[in-house]
N, C-alpha and C positions, 0 to 999 in steps of 0.2 A: 346691307341692310339686314340680311337673311343670317341666323343662326347656322354654321357649320358644323357636321356631324363630331368634328374633336372637339369644339366648345359646347355641345349639347353633353357630350359622355364627361368632358370636367365637371361640371354642373352636377350632373347626376351623381358622383363618386361623395359620399359624405362619412359618416364614422365605421360604415362597414367595410370602406376603403382600407382605413388605415390599420385597423385590425385584421385585411387580408393580407395586407404587406408586410405585417410583422408576424403572422402566422409561420413562413417556412424559417423565420430566426430560431422561434421557440420551437419549431421541429426538432433543427438542427442542434441547439441548445441539450434538448430531452434525450435526443439520441446519443450525443455525445457523454452524457450525463451514466447512462444505461450500459456503454460500453466501454467507457474509459474509467470515468469516476470513481464509479463507484466497486467494480472488479480492485482496482487498486485500494482502496481503501480497507476492503474486505481481507485483502490479502496483507496491507499493513497490521492491523487487528489480529490475524493471526500469527505474525510474526513477533508480535508483543507479545503473545500470551505463550508462545514456544522458548520465547529468551526469559522472561518471568517465571517458568517452570523450571530451569535448570539447575542442576544439583551435582553435588561432589560423584564424581563417577561416569559420568555420561561422556560419551565419545562425539567429538562436536567436529565440524569443519567449519574454518573462520573464510572471511571475504576474502584473505589473502593466499587461499589455497592449505594453509595448515591443517593436519587433521591431529587430535590429540585428546587426551581424557582430561576431564575436569580436576583439578586439582583441590584451588579454594574458590570459593564465590563472596567477593567483598561485597559489602555493601555500600560500596562509593561508582558502582557501576563496571566493576574490573573482574575481571575473572584471571586466575591461574589456571593454564593450562600446559600439562606434561606431556611434551612432543617425543620425547624417548625418554631413557631411563635417567634420573638426575637431570634433565634439561627441561625447566620452565620458563614459560613465557606469558607475560602478563598482556593481555587483550583488554579491550571493551567489550562491552557486554553486547553492546547494539551489533557487531561485526559478525557474529556467530549468524551462519547462513541456514545452517542445517543442522538438526541432532541425526547421528549417524544411530547410533544404539543407548536406549533408556537403561539406568539401571533401576534395579528394582528397589521399591522403599522396603527401611529396615521393619522385620516383625517388631511389632510393640509388646 
């Protein structure tokens, strides 16, 4: 008929115990957001801006390792990249991984 210490401790936990049990889960999610999700979103945003700024004459590197000069920029998401004299390859715009050198804008 006596209350054991285990029963007494179980009765003492209430709403504070529920919040305390979820606190580690919330902290893990916050750490994952700041270490993984946020930097990946920033990198994706920078890549999108780089791809949107491509124009004729830029020297680019594709995901397949092809280095060439942009010959034409299509509105349908395609680029025509010249990889050798008179050799042009059509690539998707999002496969450009790096712009090696930019061309200067034409003086108005």
